C-alpha positions in Angstrom: 8.5 -52.9 -38.6 5.4 -51.5 -40.3 6.1 -49.2 -43.4 3.8 -46.4 -42.6 3.3 -43.6 -44.7 3.2 -40.3 -44.0 -0.2 -39.6 -44.2 -1.1 -42.8 -41.7 1.4 -41.5 -39.1 -0.7 -38.4 -39.2 -3.7 -40.3 -38.4 -2.2 -42.4 -36.4 -0.8 -40.2 -33.8 -3.5 -38.3 -33.6 -5.9 -41.0 -32.7 -3.9 -42.7 -30.7 -4.0 -38.9 -28.1 -7.2 -38.7 -28.8 -7.5 -41.9 -27.3 -6.2 -40.8 -23.8 -8.4 -37.5 -24.0 -6.4 -35.2 -25.8 -8.2 -32.3 -28.2 -7.1 -31.9 -31.5 -6.1 -29.2 -32.2 -5.2 -27.2 -36.2 -1.4 -25.9 -37.4 -1.3 -23.0 -36.1 0.3 -20.4 -38.7 4.1 -20.5 -39.5 4.4 -16.7 -39.3 4.0 -16.9 -35.0 1.0 -14.1 -33.8 2.4 -12.6 -30.8 5.8 -12.9 -30.6 8.4 -11.1 -32.3 11.6 -12.7 -30.8 11.3 -15.1 -33.9 10.4 -14.8 -37.1 8.9 -18.3 -37.4 7.3 -20.8 -35.4 9.9 -23.3 -34.8 8.4 -25.7 -32.8 5.0 -27.2 -31.4 5.4 -25.5 -28.4 5.7 -22.2 -29.8 2.1 -21.1 -30.3 1.0 -22.8 -26.6 3.9 -20.4 -24.1 0.9 -18.6 -23.2 -1.2 -21.6 -22.2 2.8 -22.7 -20.6 2.4 -19.8 -19.1 -0.6 -20.6 -17.0 -3.2 -19.3 -19.3 -6.4 -21.2 -19.7 -6.3 -23.0 -23.2 -10.0 -23.3 -24.4 -9.4 -26.8 -25.8 -8.6 -27.6 -22.3 -5.2 -29.0 -20.6 -4.4 -32.4 -23.4 -3.6 -31.3 -26.6 -2.4 -33.3 -29.7 -1.5 -31.5 -33.2 1.3 -31.9 -36.5 2.2 -28.1 -36.3 4.2 -26.7 -39.5 7.5 -25.6 -38.9 10.3 -23.9 -40.7 13.9 -23.7 -38.6 16.0 -21.0 -40.5 19.3 -22.1 -38.7 20.9 -24.6 -41.0 19.9 -23.8 -44.5 23.2 -24.5 -45.9 23.3 -27.6 -44.5 20.1 -28.1 -46.2 21.4 -30.2 -49.3 22.8 -33.5 -47.2 20.1 -36.5 -46.3 18.7 -35.3 -43.2 18.7 -31.6 -43.1 15.5 -29.6 -43.8 14.2 -26.1 -43.3 9.9 -26.8 -43.3 8.8 -29.8 -41.5 5.7 -31.2 -39.3 5.9 -32.0 -36.6 4.0 -34.0 -33.9 3.3 -33.4 -30.3 1.1 -33.5 -27.1 0.8 -31.5 -24.2 -0.2 -31.5 -21.0 -1.4 -28.3 -19.0 -0.9 -29.1 -15.5 -2.1 -32.4 -16.2 -0.4 -35.8 -16.3 3.3 -35.7 -15.7 5.9 -38.1 -16.6 4.4 -41.4 -15.4 2.0 -41.3 -18.4 3.4 -39.6 -21.2 6.9 -42.3 -20.8 4.5 -44.7 -20.3 2.3 -43.4 -23.9 5.6 -43.1 -25.4 6.3 -46.5 -25.1 3.5 -48.0 -26.1 2.9 -45.4 -29.3 6.0 -46.7 -30.1 6.3 -50.5 -29.4 2.8 -51.8 -28.9 1.6 -54.2 -32.6 -1.5 -51.8 -32.2 0.4 -48.6 -33.3 4.0 -48.3 -34.5 5.5 -51.5 -34.1 8.7 -51.1 -33.3 11.1 -53.8 -32.0 11.7 -52.8 -28.7 15.4 -53.5 -28.8 16.1 -51.0 -31.4 14.9 -48.4 -29.3 16.8 -46.2 -27.0 16.6 -43.5 -24.2 18.2 -40.5 -22.9 17.7 -38.6 -19.4 19.3 -35.8 -17.9 22.2 -36.2 -16.0 21.9 -33.8 -13.3 23.7 -30.8 -12.6 24.4 -27.6 -9.8 20.6 -25.9 -11.6 18.6 -29.4 -11.3 19.0 -32.9 -9.3 19.5 -36.3 -11.8 16.1 -37.5 -13.6 16.0 -40.9 -11.9 12.1 -40.7 -11.3 12.3 -41.0 -15.9 15.2 -43.4 -15.7 12.7 -45.8 -13.1 9.9 -45.5 -15.4 11.7 -46.3 -18.4 12.9 -49.2 -16.7 9.7 -50.0 -15.2 8.4 -50.3 -19.1 10.9 -53.0 -19.3 14.0 -51.1 -20.9 17.2 -52.5 -19.7 20.0 -50.3 -18.4 22.1 -50.6 -21.5 19.3 -48.6 -23.3 19.2 -45.8 -20.5 22.3 -42.8 -21.0 22.3 -40.0 -18.6 23.1 -37.1 -20.8 24.0 -33.4 -19.3 21.8 -30.0 -20.3 23.7 -29.4 -23.4 21.4 -32.8 -24.5 18.5 -33.1 -22.2 17.4 -30.1 -20.5 14.8 -27.8 -22.3 15.4 -23.9 -21.5 12.7 -21.1 -21.3 11.2 -19.6 -24.6 12.7 -16.3 -23.1 15.6 -15.4 -20.7 13.0 -16.6 -18.3 10.5 -19.3 -17.9 9.2 -22.4 -17.5 12.2 -24.8 -18.1 13.1 -28.7 -17.3 14.6 -31.7 -18.0 13.2 -34.3 -20.9 13.8 -37.8 -22.0 15.0 -38.7 -26.1 14.3 -42.0 -28.4 16.2 -43.1 -30.1 16.4 -45.8 -32.9 19.2 -47.7 -33.5 19.9 -47.5 -37.6 21.9 -50.5 -37.4 25.5 -48.9 -37.8 28.7 -50.3 -36.2 29.1 -48.0 -33.3 31.7 -45.5 -34.0 33.8 -46.3 -30.6 33.4 -47.8 -27.6 31.9 -45.2 -26.0 29.2 -44.9 -28.5 26.0 -43.8 -27.8 23.1 -41.3 -28.8 24.7 -37.8 -28.1 27.7 -38.8 -31.0 26.5 -38.0 -34.8 27.8 -40.5 -35.8 24.5 -41.9 -37.4 23.9 -44.7 -35.4 21.5 -44.1 -33.4 18.1 -41.6 -35.0 16.4 -39.3 -32.6 12.4 -39.7 -33.5 10.9 -38.1 -30.3 11.7 -35.4 -27.2 10.0 -35.6 -24.0 10.0 -31.8 -22.1 9.2 -32.1 -18.5 8.5 -28.7 -17.7 8.8 -28.3 -13.7 11.6 -25.2 -13.4 10.8 -21.5 -13.5 14.6 -19.6 -14.7 14.2 -16.4 -12.7 15.9 -13.0 -13.7 18.7 -14.1 -11.0 19.2 -17.7 -12.8 17.7 -19.8 -10.2 15.6 -22.7 -10.9 12.5 -22.9 -8.8 9.7 -25.8 -8.9 6.6 -24.4 -10.8 3.1 -24.8 -9.7 1.7 -25.6 -13.1 4.3 -29.0 -14.3 3.6 -29.1 -18.1 4.5 -31.7 -20.9 5.7 -30.5 -24.1 6.5 -33.8 -26.7 7.9 -33.6 -30.2 7.9 -36.2 -32.8 10.1 -35.5 -36.3 7.2 -36.2 -38.6 9.7 -36.9 -41.5 12.5 -38.5 -39.5 10.4 -40.5 -38.1 8.6 -41.4 -41.0 11.9 -42.5 -42.8 13.2 -45.2 -40.1 9.9 -46.7 -40.6 9.8 -46.7 -44.7 13.5 -48.6 -44.0 15.2 -45.6 -45.9 18.6 -43.5 -45.0 17.0 -40.5 -46.3 14.1 -38.2 -45.3 14.2 -37.6 -49.4 13.2 -41.1 -49.5 10.3 -41.2 -48.0 6.9 -40.9 -49.5 5.7 -37.5 -48.9 9.0 -36.1 -51.3 8.5 -39.1 -53.8 6.6 -36.6 -56.3 8.6 -33.5 -55.8 11.6 -35.2 -56.5 9.9 -36.5 -59.4 9.0 -33.1 -60.5 12.2 -32.3 -60.3 13.7 -35.1 -62.6 11.3 -34.6 -65.5 12.5 -30.7 -65.9 16.5 -31.9 -65.8 16.2 -35.1 -67.5 17.8 -37.2 -64.4 16.9 -39.6 -62.0 17.2 -38.4 -57.9 18.1 -42.2 -57.2 21.0 -43.0 -60.3 22.4 -38.8 -59.9 25.6 -38.3 -58.6 26.0 -36.8 -55.7 26.3 -33.4 -56.4 22.8 -33.7 -58.8 21.8 -35.6 -55.6 22.1 -33.0 -53.5 20.9 -30.3 -55.9 17.8 -32.6 -56.4 17.3 -32.4 -52.0 18.0 -28.7 -51.7 15.5 -27.9 -54.7 12.7 -30.0 -53.3 13.3 -29.0 -49.5 13.6 -25.0 -50.3 10.5 -24.5 -53.1 8.5 -26.8 -50.7 9.3 -24.9 -47.8 9.0 -21.4 -49.9 5.6 -22.9 -51.3 4.2 -23.1 -47.2 5.1 -19.2 -46.6 3.8 -17.9 -49.0 0.9 -20.1 -49.0 0.5 -19.4 -45.0 -2.7 -18.4 -43.7 -0.1 -15.0 -42.7 1.6 -15.3 -45.4 4.5 -13.4 -46.9 6.0 -12.7 -49.7 10.4 -12.3 -50.8 11.9 -9.3 -49.6 15.1 -7.9 -48.2 13.5 -8.0 -44.3 12.9 -10.5 -41.8 10.8 -13.4 -43.3 10.7 -12.3 -46.5 14.1 -11.8 -46.5 14.7 -15.6 -45.6 11.7 -16.9 -48.2 14.0 -15.1 -51.2 16.8 -16.7 -49.6 15.8 -20.0 -50.2 14.4 -19.3 -53.8 17.1 -17.8 -54.9 19.0 -20.5 -53.6 16.7 -23.1 -55.3 17.5 -21.3 -58.5 21.2 -21.4 -58.7 20.8 -25.4 -57.5 18.0 -25.3 -60.5 20.7 -24.1 -63.0 23.7 -26.1 -62.1 21.7 -29.6 -62.4 20.2 -27.9 -66.0 16.2 -27.4 -65.1 15.1 -24.7 -68.0 15.0 -21.0 -66.4 11.2 -20.5 -65.4 10.3 -24.1 -64.6 9.9 -24.1 -60.7 6.4 -23.0 -60.6 6.2 -26.9 -61.9 8.2 -28.1 -58.3 5.6 -25.8 -57.0 2.8 -27.4 -58.2 4.0 -30.5 -57.3 4.5 -29.4 -53.6 0.8 -28.3 -53.3 -0.6 -31.3 -55.0 1.2 -33.7 -51.7 0.0 -31.3 -49.8 -3.4 -30.4 -50.7 -5.4 -32.5 -48.7 -3.6 -31.8 -45.5 -3.6 -28.5 -46.2 -6.1 -27.3 -48.5 -5.1 -23.8 -48.2 -2.3 -24.3 -50.7 -4.8 -25.3 -53.5 -7.1 -22.6 -52.6 -4.0 -20.2 -53.7 -2.3 -22.0 -55.6 -1.6 -20.1 -58.7 -0.7 -17.2 -55.9 2.1 -19.0 -54.8 3.3 -20.4 -58.6 3.1 -16.7 -59.8 5.4 -15.2 -56.4 7.6 -17.8 -57.0 8.3 -17.9 -60.5 8.5 -14.0 -60.6 11.3 -14.1 -57.5 12.9 -16.6 -60.0 13.1 -14.5 -63.1 14.3 -11.1 -60.5 17.1 -13.2 -59.6 17.7 -14.1 -63.3 18.5 -10.4 -63.9 20.1 -10.5 -60.7 22.6 -12.7 -61.8 23.6 -10.8 -65.0 24.4 -8.2 -63.0 26.3 -9.8 -60.4 28.2 -10.8 -63.8 28.6 -7.7 -65.2 30.1 -6.9 -62.2 32.7 -9.3 -62.0 33.6 -8.5 -65.2 34.3 -5.2 -64.2 37.0 -6.6 -61.1 38.3 -8.4 -64.3 39.1 -5.6 -65.9 40.5 -3.4 -63.0 42.9 -6.3 -62.3 44.1 -5.7 -65.9 44.7 -1.9 -65.6 46.1 -2.4 -62.4 48.4 -5.0 -62.8 47.7 -6.5 -58.9 48.4 -10.0 -57.4 45.5 -11.7 -59.4 43.4 -12.8 -56.4 39.7 -11.0 -56.1 40.1 -10.1 -51.7 37.6 -11.9 -50.0 35.8 -8.2 -49.1 35.2 -7.8 -53.0 34.0 -11.1 -52.9 31.5 -10.7 -50.2 30.8 -7.2 -51.8 29.1 -8.8 -54.9 27.2 -11.4 -52.7 25.9 -8.8 -50.7 24.5 -5.8 -52.5 24.3 -7.7 -55.8 23.0 -11.1 -54.3 26.0 -13.1 -56.8 26.7 -16.3 -54.7 30.3 -17.0 -53.9 30.3 -19.8 -55.9 29.3 -18.2 -59.1 32.4 -15.9 -58.3 35.1 -18.9 -57.2 34.1 -21.2 -60.8 33.9 -17.8 -63.1 37.1 -16.6 -61.3 39.0 -20.0 -61.7 37.9 -19.7 -65.5 39.8 -16.1 -65.8 42.9 -17.7 -64.0 42.2 -15.6 -60.5 42.0 -17.0 -57.3 39.3 -15.9 -54.6 39.7 -15.0 -50.8 37.7 -17.5 -49.3 39.3 -17.3 -45.6 38.5 -13.2 -46.4 34.6 -13.6 -48.1 33.9 -16.4 -45.0 35.4 -13.5 -42.3 33.3 -10.6 -43.8 30.6 -12.7 -43.9 31.0 -13.7 -40.2 31.3 -9.4 -39.3 27.8 -9.2 -41.3 26.8 -11.9 -39.8 27.3 -10.7 -36.0 25.9 -6.6 -36.9 23.2 -8.4 -38.4 22.7 -10.5 -34.9 23.1 -7.4 -32.9 20.6 -5.8 -34.7 18.0 -8.2 -34.4 18.8 -8.7 -30.7 18.1 -4.5 -30.7 14.9 -4.7 -32.7 13.3 -7.8 -30.7 14.5 -6.8 -27.2 11.7 -8.2 -25.1 8.2 -8.9 -26.6 5.6 -10.8 -25.7 6.7 -13.7 -24.0 7.5 -11.8 -21.1 4.2 -10.5 -20.1 4.9 -7.2 -19.4 2.6 -4.5 -18.2 3.6 -1.7 -20.6 4.1 -4.8 -23.7 0.8 -5.7 -22.2 -0.5 -2.6 -22.7 0.6 -2.2 -25.9 -0.9 -5.3 -27.8 -4.6 -4.2 -26.2 -3.5 -0.8 -28.1 -3.1 -2.9 -31.2 -6.9 -4.0 -30.6 -8.1 -0.7 -31.0 -5.8 0.5 -33.2 -7.1 -2.4 -35.4 -10.7 -0.7 -34.7 -9.9 2.2 -36.0 -8.5 1.8 -39.1 -11.4 -0.2 -40.1 -13.8 2.8 -39.3 -11.4 4.7 -41.4 -10.2 3.1 -44.3 -12.8 0.3 -44.5 -13.5 -3.4 -43.3 -10.9 -4.3 -46.2 -8.2 -3.6 -43.9 -6.9 -6.7 -41.9 -4.2 -7.4 -39.8 -1.3 -9.1 -41.3 1.3 -8.9 -38.8 2.7 -7.1 -35.6 5.8 -7.1 -33.3 5.3 -5.5 -30.0 8.0 -4.5 -27.4 8.0 -3.1 -24.3 9.2 -0.1 -25.7 6.5 0.3 -28.9 4.1 -1.1 -31.7 4.4 -2.2 -34.5 1.5 -3.0 -36.7 1.6 -4.5 -40.2 -2.1 -4.3 -41.8 -3.6 -4.7 -45.6 -4.1 -1.3 -47.5 -2.9 -0.6 -50.7 -1.7 3.4 -50.6 0.0 5.6 -47.8 -2.6 7.2 -45.7 -3.2 10.5 -45.6 -2.4 12.9 -42.8 -5.8 13.6 -41.8 -6.8 10.2 -42.0 -3.8 9.0 -39.2 -5.2 12.2 -37.6 -8.4 10.8 -37.6 -7.2 7.1 -36.4 -4.8 8.3 -33.1 -8.1 10.9 -32.3 -10.3 7.6 -32.4 -7.8 5.5 -30.6 -7.4 8.1 -28.0 -11.2 8.5 -27.5 -11.7 4.5 -27.1 -9.2 4.5 -24.3 -10.7 8.0 -22.8 -14.0 5.6 -22.7 -12.7 3.0 -20.3 -14.4 0.3 -21.9 -14.0 -3.3 -19.7 -12.2 -6.0 -21.6 -13.9 -9.2 -21.5 -12.8 -12.1 -22.6 -15.6 -15.0 -23.3 -15.1 -18.7 -24.9 -16.9 -19.9 -27.2 -17.2 -22.2 -30.9 -15.9 -20.9 -34.2 -19.0 -20.6 -35.7 -20.5 -18.5 -32.6 -17.5 -16.6 -32.2 -18.3 -15.9 -36.4 -22.1 -15.1 -35.7 -21.6 -12.1 -33.5 -19.1 -10.4 -35.5 -15.4 -11.0 -34.2 -12.7 -10.8 -36.5 -9.6 -13.2 -36.6 -8.0 -16.6 -37.8 -11.4 -18.8 -37.6 -10.8 -21.8 -35.9 -6.9 -22.3 -37.5 -4.9 -21.5 -34.6 -7.2 -22.4 -31.1 -9.2 -25.3 -33.1 -13.2 -25.8 -32.3 -13.7 -23.5 -29.1 -11.9 -20.0 -29.1 -11.1 -17.0 -26.6 -13.1 -13.7 -28.0 -12.1 -10.1 -26.2 -14.2 -7.4 -26.4 -13.7 -3.8 -26.0 -16.8 -2.5 -25.6 -19.0 -1.3 -29.0 -15.4 -0.8 -30.9 -13.7 -4.4 -30.7 -14.2 -7.6 -30.6 -11.2 -10.2 -31.6 -10.3 -13.6 -31.6 -7.2 -14.2 -30.1 -4.7 -15.8 -27.2 -2.3 -12.6 -26.2 -2.6 -11.3 -22.9 -4.7 -7.5 -22.1 -5.4 -5.4 -19.7 -7.8 -4.6 -17.9 -10.1 -2.3 -19.4 -8.5 0.3 -21.8 -8.8 3.4 -19.4 -5.3 1.8 -18.2 -3.5 2.2 -21.5 -2.4 5.8 -21.4 -2.2 8.4 -24.5 -1.7 6.5 -28.2 0.5 8.3 -30.6 1.8 7.4 -33.8 5.3 7.6 -34.4 5.5 7.1 -38.4 3.4 5.2 -41.4 4.9 3.2 -44.2 5.2 0.5 -46.8 5.5 -3.2 -45.2 5.3 -5.0 -48.9 2.8 -5.0 -51.5 -0.5 -4.0 -50.1 0.8 -3.9 -46.6 1.2 -0.8 -45.0 2.8 -0.7 -40.8 2.4 1.6 -38.4 4.6 2.8 -35.4 3.2 3.7 -32.5 4.1 4.5 -28.5 1.8 4.9 -25.7 2.8 7.6 -23.5 1.6 8.7 -19.8 -1.2 11.2 -19.4 
């Protein structure tokens, strides 16, 4: 088997699918452009949902790329040899073009052919959908693997939990998948050991999703008119297999980052004890993720809400572990610099924003050092209270959670300092309070993100159209420095974030609102043209040139007032929108303002 570098695997994957007629498109932003239901781009298919639903993609029906992704559900698991928050996903898509036969044949060719990865065939195992009351067993995928020469003993039928890809929302495209696994060589955990086990023998390296059904609001699964293929190969995990290492952190892409951490704490990752090695991995992953978040084209800053909250949590967890393994205060900018140097060839925007990214991480590090000191003062007050009332010397779960939630004081710090004072901590009570907090946060998030562009309802489409007119009006009133920094659109209202250094006056808000309504009253036809990035730029379109859609883009024009690159749904004319009403204008983050608005019936 070939020992292939991270860079070589990316180049090889894209070259393979280019030879199969795929257009190579750029990675989309980590911040979803038109989907308020999630905070981050979590998979390669995420930015392509409108095209999987039937919209025409400017680059055609066969696409491939390397997509930046962030998944935050396993933050507390990061530190083991395999979990990552930031990762890259290799993917190829068929938008109503080829289907199972080509997808399976090409996957097998890329994995096993000596021209490509050359993985020994006897080390590969495959799973297919076993069928249930909603959809039949995927015998077609099974027979196609057999046609490739795969033995029955290497194919497993698994249920919906393992081999079914659900819709992006409650309804929409979905279908069975087939997954490809590499046999690590470890012994079986039991006689029934198969790729569904978590024993580490089988490592998933590729997933082909066959979107052939549409889930209706009634829960039925109907055949899709446009059948799609959506695949995803985890870059870091596959490189780990090819390089013969037992951890994604031992691959070539992490080597310079771990080396920078080691130089700061005067330790070596490969010889460090288990706890120190865990700290190395947490710092490497979290600072790498933070670097890409801040350096993203729609970059974010640490805050207490939404994406900014996740960013702050990652940086602060890295800081805590930096303190534990002996890294001097204020040194994480050095780790950040190593991440940028390692990734700049593929993502030059990190190099362009290098000083800003390092500055933000350093500022957050300084803030958290102050937070730790404040938390220690609150802990001391707690200790004095115990001594004063002479109560049982146990810190309640609620008190420990208050230190964590209100002051950002890590529970590990509370436990360690309590032990030094011969005091116990009610850990179960802490976790109960934490779970209750998560439940309330989740309920709040579900309310906050109800609806969204993924459902393409008429009202959501109208509100999305109105954001174009709002941006045009803001630029006319405030100047061309205004640029969109994010949006959140439900069926009830739009939320639009834009760059501007100060609060808008009431006169400015009234002028913006009046302008939008004048654009609506003019009933401009909304047209869409496909063109090259250069042509879009020459015609004066605003947007993220080429970074999301490739060399050809969709440009939506609304009379003489708005021309933007965009991939979301739009109304046919501005006159269909209703009456535009601004409900609130407020700060979103440093240098970014936020407007909330609605459309009222006339």
